[in-house]
PAMAR-458413 format. One record per atom (N, C-alpha, C): residue in one letter; x, y, z. Coordinates in steps of 0.02 Angstrom, whole numbers, plus 32768, in hexadecimal, padded with zeros to 4 digits. Each point is the difference from the previous one (the first is absolute). Layout:
BEGIN
AXYZ
...
% end
This chain:
BEGIN
M797A83618458
M803880287FE4
M80237FD87FC9
N801680247FCC
N80237FDE7FCB
N80467FED8017
A80177FC87FE6
A80447FEA8010
A803480277FD8
I7FE980237FCB
I802D80267FD6
I7FEF804A8007
D8032802B800B
D7FF280478007
D800080217FBB
V7FF780427FFF
V7FF880247FC1
V804080007FD6
T80387FF2801E
T803F7FFE7FDA
T800B7FBC7FDF
G7FD37FD0800E
G80077FBE7FE3
G802C7FD28029
T80138014803B
T802C7FD8802B
T7FD77FDE8037
P80097FBF800C
P7FDD7FDF8037
P800D80238042
R7FCC80088029
R80078025803E
R80337FDF8030
W80027FBD7FFE
W802F7FDF802E
W8048800A7FEB
W800A800B7FBD
W804380117FE9
W80138046801A
R7FD0802F7FFB
R800E80448016
R800B8002804C
A7FDE7FD48024
A80097FFD8048
A80487FEC8012
L801E7FD97FD2
L80457FEB800A
L803180327FE1
G7FE580357FE4
G802B80327FE0
G80167FEC7FBA
L7FDF7FCF7FE2
L80137FE77FBE
L7FD3801E7FCB
N800C803E7FED
N7FDA801E7FC9
N801A7FE67FBE
R7FE380197FCA
R80137FE57FBE
R804A800A7FF0
A801A803B8011
A8046800F7FF1
A802E7FD08025
R7FF27FF68041
R802A7FD38027
R7FF97FB87FEA
L7FC37FEC7FED
L7FF57FBC7FE8
L80267FF37FC0
S7FFF80317FD3
S80257FFA7FC1
S804B7FFC800D
L80188029802F
L80477FFF8012
L80147FBE801E
A7FD47FE5802B
A800F7FBF801F
A80037FCA7FCB
R7FD380037FCF
R7FFF7FCF7FCA
R804080047FD6
E8018803D7FF6
E803B80097FD6
E803F7FE78021
Y8006800C8042
Y80407FF48021
Y7FFE7FCB8037
A7FC97FDB8005
A7FFD7FCA8031
A80367FCC7FF4
I800F7FF27FC1
I80327FCE7FF0
I804580168017
V800E80427FFC
V8041801A8016
V80087FF7804B
I7FCC80138025
I80027FFB8049
I80087FB78015
T7FD87FD47FE0
T80037FB98012
T80447FE27FF0
F801B80117FC6
F80417FE57FEB
F803780178030
V80018040800F
V8034801B802D
V7FFA7FE18045
A7FC37FF88019
A7FF67FE28042
A80187FB88002
L7FF07FD97FCC
L80157FBB7FFE
L804C7FFB7FF9
F801D802A7FD6
F80497FFF7FF5
F802480108042
A7FE780338023
A80208013803F
A7FF97FC98035
T7FC57FE18003
T7FF47FCB8030
T802F7FC47FF4
L80067FEC7FC1
L802B7FC77FF0
L804A8011800C
S8012803E7FF3
S80468015800B
S80127FFB804A
L7FCF800F802C
L800D7FFF8048
L7FFA7FBB801E
T7FD87FD57FE2
T7FF27FBE801F
T80297FC77FE2
S801F800C7FC7
S80277FCB7FDF
S8043801A7FE9
A80357FE8801E
A804380177FEE
A80127FF17FB7
P7FEF7FC57FE5
P80127FF27FBA
P7FD880287FCD
F7FC7801E8015
F7FD680227FCF
F8023803B7FE0
F801A802E802A
F801E803D7FE5
F80497FF57FEF
T800B7FD17FD2
T80427FF47FE5
T7FFE80067FB4
R803780117FE3
R8003800A7FB8
R7FEB7FC27FDB
T80177FC68017
T7FF07FC17FDE
T7FB67FF28001
N7FE0800A8039
N7FB97FF18005
N7FD680317FD8
L801180408002
L7FD980327FDC
L80057FF67FB4
L803C7FEF7FE9
L80077FF27FB8
L7FDA7FC07FEE
N7FFE7FD1802E
N7FDA7FC37FF5
N7FB5800F7FFB
V7FE7802E802A
V7FBA80147FFE
V7FF0801E7FBC
L802C802C7FE7
L7FF4801E7FBE
L80007FCC7FC9
D802F7FD08004
D80047FCD7FCD
D7FC37FD28001
Q7FE77FF1803C
Q7FC47FD78006
Q7FC380237FE4
S800080428003
S7FC680287FED
S7FFE80117FB6
C80387FFB7FDD
C8005801F7FBD
C7FCE7FE57FCE
A7FF97FBF7FFB
A7FD27FE47FCE
A7FB88014800F
F7FEB7FF9803F
F7FBD80148013
F7FF6804B7FF8
G80368026800F
G7FFB80487FFB
G7FF480177FB9
I80207FE17FD1
I7FF680127FB9
I7FB87FF17FEB
I7FE87FC58013
I7FBB7FEE7FEE
I7FCE802F8021
A800C80118040
A7FD2802D8023
A7FFF80457FE1
A803980177FE6
A800280417FDF
A7FD380007FC2
G80037FCA7FDA
G7FD47FFA7FC5
G7FB77FFA8014
E7FF37FDB8035
E7FBB7FF88018
E7FE480438017
T802A802A801C
T7FEA80428017
T7FE380297FC6
V80207FFC7FC6
V7FE880257FC5
V7FBA7FE87FED
V7FF57FBE8002
V7FBE7FE57FF0
V7FCC80178033
F80117FFE8040
F7FD280178034
F7FED80497FF4
I8030802A7FF2
I7FF280477FF6
I7FD2800A7FC4
S80097FD67FCD
S7FD680067FC4
S7FB97FE6800B
G7FF47FE08039
G7FBD7FE88010
G7FF57FB67FF4
G80367FD88000
G7FFA7FB97FF3
G80247FD58033
F7FFC7FBF7FF5
F80247FCE8028
F80257FD27FD0
D80397FE68015
D80227FCE7FD8
D80137FC5802D
L7FD87FCB7FFB
L800C7FC48028
L80247FC97FD9
S801A80127FC5
S80247FCF7FD8
S804B80058009
V8018802D802B
V8048800C8005
V80267FC28016
G7FE37FD7802A
G80227FC38015
G800C7FD17FC6
A7FCE7FF87FD5
A80077FD57FC5
A8032801D7FCE
V7FFE80417FF5
V803080207FD3
V80477FF9801B
F800780088041
F80407FF88023
F801F7FBC7FEF
G7FD87FCB8008
G801A7FBD7FF2
G800B7FF37FB6
L7FD280177FD5
L80067FF47FB8
L803D80237FE3
A800E803D8015
A803A80257FE5
A80417FDC8011
G80057FE6803D
G803C7FDB8013
G80087FC07FD8
V7FC87FDE7FF3
V80027FC37FD9
V8015800E7FB8
V7FE280337FE1
V801180117FBB
V804A80127FFA
A80198029802E
A804680147FFD
A802F7FC48008
A7FF07FD48030
A802A7FC5800C
A80007FD17FC5
M7FC67FF77FE0
M7FFB7FD27FC7
M8024801B7FC2
L800080427FF8
L801D801D7FC4
L804B800E8006
E801A7FFF803D
E80478012800A
E80307FD57FD6
P7FF77FBE7FFC
P80307FD97FD7
P7FFE80137FB6
H7FC9801C7FE9
H7FF880107FB9
H801080497FEF
L7FF3802D802F
L800880487FF2
L803880208027
G80177FE08035
G80308020802C
G7FDC80238039
P8025800F8036
P7FE0801D803C
P7FDB80427FF5
A802080307FE0
A7FE380427FF9
A7FBF7FFE7FD7
A80037FDF7FC7
A7FC57FFC7FD4
A7FC87FD88021
A80127FCB8024
A7FCD7FD68021
A7FDC80288036
L802680268028
L7FE280298034
L7FD480377FE1
A8016801B7FC7
A7FD880347FDE
A7FBE7FE37FE8
V80017FC37FE4
V7FC27FE17FEA
V7FD27FF2803B
G801D7FEE803A
G7FD87FF7803B
G7FDC80408014
L802380397FFB
L7FE18040800E
L7FC8800F7FD0
L800C7FF47FC0
L7FCC800D7FCD
L7FC37FD3800A
T800C7FC48019
T7FC87FD3800F
T7FD1801F8033
G801E801D8035
G7FD780218032
G7FDD803D7FE6
L802380277FD6
L7FE1803B7FE2
L7FC47FEC7FD6
G80087FCC7FD7
G7FC97FE87FD6
G7FC57FE88029
A800F7FDB8037
A7FCA7FE7802B
A7FDB803A8020
G802480358014
G7FE08039801E
G7FD380257FCF
I801680067FC3
I7FD880227FCC
I7FC07FD87FF2
V80077FBE7FFE
V7FC47FD67FF6
V7FCF800A803A
N801A8003803D
N7FD4800E8039
N7FDC80427FF8
G802580327FEA
G7FE180427FF5
G7FC97FFE7FCC
I800B7FDB7FCB
I7FCD7FFA7FCB
I7FC27FDC801A
L800B7FCB8028
L7FC87FDC801D
L7FD5802D802C
V8022802B8026
V7FDC802C802F
V7FDE80397FDD
T8021801F7FCE
T7FE6803C7FE0
T7FD27FEF7FC4
V801B7FDD7FD0
V7FD87FEF7FC5
V7FCD7FCA8011
G80167FCD8025
G7FD47FC98012
G7FCF80128037
R800D80378023
R7FD480188036
R7FF67FCB8037
I80367FDC800E
I7FFE7FCF8037
I801E8021803D
N7FE07FF68039
N801A801B803F
N80497FEB8008
S802B80308012
S80487FF28003
S80107FC98033
F7FDA7FFD8035
F800A7FCC8033
F7FF97FBB7FE0
M7FC87FF57FDD
M7FF27FBF7FE2
M802B7FF37FC2
A800B80357FD8
A80287FF77FC3
A80467FE88010
T8020801E8033
T80457FEE800F
T80057FBF8027
I7FCB7FEE8025
I7FFF7FBD801E
I7FFF7FCC7FC9
G7FD3800A7FCE
G7FFB7FD17FC9
G80407FFC7FD8
S801D80397FEE
S803E80007FD9
S80397FE28028
G7FFE80098042
G80337FE2802A
G7FFE7FB47FFD
F7FC47FE38000
F7FFA7FB87FF9
F801B7FE97FBC
V7FEF80267FCC
V80177FEE7FBC
V804B80027FFB
L801E80378017
L804880097FFB
L80257FCD802C
G7FE57FF3803C
G801F7FCE802B
G7FFC7FBB7FE1
G7FC87FF07FE1
G7FF87FC07FDE
G802F7FF97FC6
F800980387FDB
F802E7FFF7FC7
F80477FF38016
A8014801E8038
A80437FF4801B
A80097FB68013
L7FCC7FE2801D
L80047FB98011
L80057FD47FC2
V7FDD80137FCB
V80047FDB7FC1
V804780027FE4
L801E803C8002
L804480087FE5
L80327FD68027
T7FF97FFD8042
T80327FDE8029
T7FEE7FB7800E
K7FC07FEE7FF2
K7FE77FBD8011
K80087FF2804B
G800080358028
G80057FF88048
G80477FFA801A
Y803280027FD4
Y80467FF98016
Y802180458006
L803880008025
L8028803D8004
L802B80067FC1
I8008803D7FE7
I802B800D7FC7
I8041801E801A
T80357FDA7FFF
T80408016801C
T802D801E7FCA
V801F80388011
V802E80227FD2
V80477FF7801B
T802C7FE77FD6
T80447FF28016
T803180397FF0
N7FED802D7FD3
N802C80377FEE
N80078031803A
P803D8009801C
P8008802C803A
P7FF080497FF0
S800380147FC1
S7FF080467FED
S7FB68010800C
Y7FD77FCC8001
Y7FB9800A800B
Y7FF2801A8046
A802F7FF3802F
A7FF680138046
A801880468010
I801A80257FCF
I801C8042800E
I7FCB802F801E
L7FC580037FE1
L7FCD802E8018
L7FEA7FF08047
G7FFA7FC08010
G7FE67FEC8041
G80337FFD8037
R80417FF77FEF
R80327FF48034
R803780358006
N800F80227FCB
N803780308002
N7FEE803F8028
K803580248015
K7FF6803B8029
K8029803B7FE6
L7FE8803C8010
L8023803E7FF1
L800380288040
F803E800E8018
F800A80228040
F7FDD7FDA8039
S80067FBE7FFD
S7FE47FD38034
S7FB47FFB7FFF
V7FDF80227FD1
V7FB87FFE7FFA
V7FEE7FD67FC2
S7FD27FD28007
S7FF07FD27FCA
S7FE380247FC4
Y800A7FE47FC5
Y7FE3801B7FC3
Y7FB480038005
G7FE37FCF8023
G7FB87FFF8008
G7FE7803D8025
T802480138036
T7FEE803B8026
T8007803F7FD7
W803880067FDB
W8009803A7FD4
W7FC880037FCC
S7FEC7FC67FE6
S7FCB7FFE7FCF
S7FBE8018801D
W7FF27FEC803E
W7FC380178023
W8000804C8009
L8038801B8018
L80048048800A
L7FF980267FBF
L80207FE87FCB
L7FFC80227FC0
L7FB97FFC7FE3
F7FE27FC58004
F7FBC7FF77FE5
F7FCE802C8027
S800880028041
S7FD380298029
S8009804A7FF0
A803E80157FF5
A800D80467FEF
A7FE280127FBC
L80057FD27FD0
L7FE4800D7FBD
L7FB480058003
L7FE07FD48027
L7FB780048006
L7FEA803E8026
T802880168030
T7FF0803E8024
T8001803B7FD0
V803380037FD6
V800480367FCD
V7FC57FFB7FD0
L7FF07FC37FEB
L7FC87FF67FD2
L7FBF801A801D
L7FF37FF18040
L7FC18013801F
L7FFD804A8011
K8038801C8014
K800080458019
K801480357FCD
A80237FEC7FCB
A801D80337FD4
A7FEE7FF77FB6
T7FD17FD47FF2
T7FED7FF67FBA
T7FB580057FF7
M7FEA800C7FC3
M7FB980037FF1
M7FDE7FBD800D
L80237FC97FEE
L7FE37FBE800B
L7FF17FF5804A
G802F8015802B
G7FF67FF98047
G7FC380258019
R7FF8803D7FE9
R7FC580288014
R7FC07FE07FE6
Y80047FE37FC4
Y7FC57FDF7FE4
Y7FEE7FC18028
V80347FDD8019
V7FF37FC48029
V7FDA80138040
F801680368021
F7FDD8018803C
F7FB980157FEF
A7FF880247FC8
A7FBE80187FEE
A7FD07FC67FF0
S80197FCD7FDE
S7FD67FC77FED
S7FE97FD9803D
G802C7FFA8031
G7FED7FDC803D
G7FD6802A802F
G800A80418000
G7FDC802C802E
G7FB780097FED
N7FF3800A7FBF
N7FBC800A7FE9
N7FFE7FEE7FB6
E7FEC7FC27FF3
E80027FE77FBB
E7FD280287FD2
L7FC4800F8017
L7FD080247FD6
L801B80457FEE
A801A80248032
A801B80437FF3
A803B7FFC7FD0
A80297FCC8008
A803A7FF87FD4
A7FE97FF57FB7
R7FCD7FD77FF7
R7FE77FF47FBD
R7FE1803F7FE2
L7FDB80258028
L7FE1803E7FE8
L803580347FF0
S803B7FFB801F
S8037802E7FF2
S80277FEC7FC2
G7FEC7FC87FE2
G80217FEB7FC2
G80397FCF800A
L800B7FE8803D
L80367FD0800C
L7FED7FBB7FE5
R80317FDE7FE4
R7FF57FBC7FE7
R800C7FD0803A
V7FCE7FF9802A
V80067FDA803E
V80147FB77FF2
N7FE27FE27FCD
N80107FBA7FF1
N804A7FF77FF0
L801C802E7FD9
L80477FFB7FEE
L802C800C803D
I7FEC802F802B
I80278010803C
I80017FC4802F
R7FC77FE1800B
R7FFD7FC7802D
R80247FC37FE3
T7FFD7FF87FBF
T80267FC97FE0
T804A800A800A
A8017803F7FFA
A8047800F800D
A80127FF08048
A7FD3800F802F
A800D7FF28047
A80077FB5800B
F7FD47FD97FE1
F80067FB78007
F803F7FE67FDE
G801480207FC9
G803F7FED7FDF
G803B800B802E
I800180378024
I8036800F802F
I80007FCC8038
S7FC57FED8018
S7FFB7FCE8035
S801B7FBD7FE8
G7FEE7FEC7FC3
G80197FC17FE6
G804C80017FF7
L801A80397FE8
L804880077FF8
L80237FFB8044
A7FE380208033
A801E7FFE8043
A80007FB8801C
A7FC87FDD7FF7
A7FFC7FBB8018
A80347FD47FDE
A800A800A7FBF
A80327FD97FDB
A804680128018
F800B8040800E
F804180178018
F80127FDD8041
G7FD07FFE802F
G800B7FDD803E
G800D7FB67FF5
G7FDB7FE27FD0
G80087FB97FF2
G80447FEF7FE4
I801B802A7FD4
I80417FEF7FE2
I8039800D8032
I7FF5802F802F
I803380098035
I80057FC1802B
L7FC77FE58013
L80017FC28028
L801C7FC67FD8
S7FEB7FFB7FC1
S80197FCA7FD5
S804B80047FF8
S801A803E7FF8
S8047800A7FF9
S80257FEE8041
R7FE180118038
R80207FF48041
R80097FB5800E
V7FCC7FD97FF1
V80037FB8800E
V80127FD77FC2
Q800A80227FC7
Q80107FE07FC0
Q7FCE7FC87FEF
T7FC1800F800D
T7FCC7FCF7FF5
T7FC080237FEB
G7FDA7FDE7FD3
G7FBD80167FF0
G7FCE7FD1801F
Q7FD2801B8027
Q7FCF7FD68023
Q7FBA801D7FF5
A7FD37FD87FE6
A7FBE80197FEC
A7FD8801D803A
D80067FE1803B
D7FD780168039
D8026802C8031
S8037801E7FEA
S80298029802D
S7FDC803D801A
G7FCD80177FDC
G7FDC803C8015
G7FBD7FF38021
T7FF27FC1800F
T7FBF7FEF801E
T7FF580248043
G7FCB80268004
G7FEE8021803E
G801F8044800C
I802F80157FD6
I80228040800F
I7FD3803C7FF2
E7FCB7FF77FD8
E7FD580397FEF
E7FE0801E803F
L7FF17FD68031
L7FE18019803E
L8032802B8027
T803F7FE98003
T803480278022
T800B80437FDC
I80007FFE7FBE
I800A803D7FD8
I7FC88032800E
I7FC37FE97FFD
I7FC7802D800C
I8002801B8047
A80137FD58030
A800680178045
A803380398006
A80397FF97FDF
A803480348003
A7FE780417FE2
V7FDC7FFC7FC8
V7FE6803C7FDF
V7FCD8023802C
V7FD37FD9801D
V7FCB801D802A
V801E801D8040
I802F7FDD801F
I80208019803C
I802580417FF2
G801A80067FC2
G8023803D7FED
G7FD2803C7FF5
G7FBF7FF68006
G7FD180377FFC
G7FE2800D7FBB
T800E7FD47FCF
T7FDF80077FBF
T7FB87FEA8006
S7FD280297FE6
S7FB97FF28009
S7FE97FC57FD5
I7FD87FD5801E
I7FE47FC87FDB
I7FCA80177FD0
F7FEA803F8007
F7FCC801C7FD5
F801C80267FC4
G804280087FFD
G802080217FC8
G8009804A800A
G802D801D7FD8
G800980487FFF
G8030801D8033
Q80197FD7802F
Q802E80188033
Q80347FCB800E
G803E80178009
G80367FD18010
G8044801D7FEE
A80347FE08016
A804480167FF2
A80307FC48004
I80307FFF7FD3
I80307FC97FFE
I802A7FFE8040
W8016803A8019
W802B8000803B
W7FDD7FE1803C
R7FBF800A8005
R7FDC7FE28039
R7FFA7FB47FF7
T7FFA7FE97FC2
T7FFF7FB87FF3
T80437FE18012
V803780247FF1
V80427FE88014
V80047FF5804B
L7FE680308026
L7FFF7FF98049
L7FD27FC78015
G7FC87FF67FDC
G7FD37FC98010
G80227FBD7FF8
V80257FF87FC9
V80257FC27FF4
V80347FF58037
L80268035800F
L80347FFA8034
L7FE27FF28044
L7FC5801D800E
L7FDF7FF38041
L7FF07FB68008
L7FE27FE27FCC
L7FF07FB98003
L803F7FD58007
T803580147FDD
T803F7FDA8005
T801F80078044
L7FFC803D801D
L801C800A8043
L7FDB7FD88035
I7FBE7FF97FF7
I7FD97FD88030
I801A7FB87FFF
G80087FE47FC5
G80197FBB7FFB
G80477FFA8019
N802B802F7FED
N80467FFF8015
N80068008804B
G7FDC8030801C
G8003800C8047
G7FE67FC6802A
F7FCA7FE27FE9
F7FE47FC88025
F80307FC47FFF
N80237FF77FC8
N80317FCA7FFD
N803A800D8030
L8018803E8001
L80388012802C
L7FEE7FFA804A
L7FC0800F800F
L7FEA7FFE8046
L7FE27FBD8013
N80007FD07FD0
N7FE47FBD800C
N7FB780028017
V7FD9802B7FDE
V7FB98005800F
V7FDA7FD07FD2
N7FCC7FE0801B
N7FD87FD27FD9
N7FE480227FC1
P800C7FE47FC4
P7FE980207FC2
P7FB580087FFB
I7FDA7FDC8028
I7FB780088001
I7FEE80498011
Y8024801C8030
Y7FF280458015
Y801280327FC8
Q802F7FEC7FD6
Q8011802B7FC7
Q7FC4800A7FD3
Q7FDC7FCB7FF2
Q7FC480047FD6
Q7FCB802C8021
I7FF87FF98042
I7FCE80288023
I8011804A7FFB
I803E8012800B
I801580467FFD
I7FF7801C7FBA
Q80157FD97FCD
Q7FF780177FBC
Q7FB7800B7FEF
G7FD57FD38017
G7FB980077FF4
G7FE2803E8021
L8015800E803D
L7FE8803B8024
L801680407FDD
I803E80017FE8
I801A803A7FDC
I7FD9800C7FC0
I7FF07FCA7FDC
I7FDA80067FC1
I7FBA801B800F
L7FDF7FE58033
L7FBD80178012
L8001804A8013
F803380148025
F800580478012
F800A802C7FC3
A802B7FEA7FD1
A800E80287FC4
A7FC280077FD4
V7FDB7FC87FF7
V7FC480037FD6
V7FCA80298023
G7FF97FF98041
G7FCE80288025
G800F804A7FFD
L804080118006
L801480477FFC
L7FF1801C7FBB
D800D7FD77FCC
D7FF280157FBC
D7FB5800C7FF6
A7FD77FD28019
A7FB880057FF8
A7FE4803E8024
W8016800C803E
W7FE9803A8025
W801880417FE1
S803D7FFF7FE5
S801A803C7FE1
S7FD780147FC4
R7FEB7FCF7FD8
R7FD8800E7FC6
R7FB980148013
R7FE57FE08033
R7FBC800C8014
R7FF78047801B
T8034801B801E
T7FFB8042801D
T801A80387FD3
S80197FED7FC4
S801A80337FD2
S7FC980177FD1
% end
């Protein structure tokens, strides 16, 4: 007997009542169920968790990663990967910190943002025009950008003494940090871009079926380059928020964060194969990872188990994505 029935659904899935519609629904909203369950559990088991101070702290801890993850989501949907975000994160902070004495805080932070945008566009050109696999292209560019940041700093920290430089990273509005407001605004703008503009629809089309998109007349190379540009801008945005918060530029400040970012995007239900995803689910993915760390600290749980749980959640999310596509 075939393991797959005439509807294209594995028989063992149907035996569990998981047809294609239910599998797709589970894939879409698994992050919501998981997030609510974890939030409720921590609220009941830890008295300090469900307090205004702690919850605002969770948002503030998440904001830089959340901004980067939102940009990474756009790249994923377009059918690519960006593993250079950690290097861009560090480089943008270094550039802003080094230029602040010469340009002032606002202009220095703006140049840091433009640095990330430029790096993202270069990544897009390498992937589209250069026809280099996005995985390898962004690993290579990440090494280059990270090395360039080390050359600029010579391995030292770049300290900024101007207190105005810390406004973005430390100031608050209605008790909520500017970083958190920036994350919410950036995520809202990208949501509108993806859901309510032609570019957003083109991004989904390019990631869903590249050949069909090209045959329809879409300029896939330009669309994907724009997606990488957004990712680079987002990584730089996160980098300057951290640099502003600590009033320091550090070349290796973003080392290793790309894996956490990709984990948050995948946990949020964005497909690693392209063409499917949503910013709001990535926001929940980032918050879920932050809540795991925050909750484990409050409950004094060994951090080793935190890694195990995160890994299991990632495997479940990727497996659900693969089965959803295989049965569609």
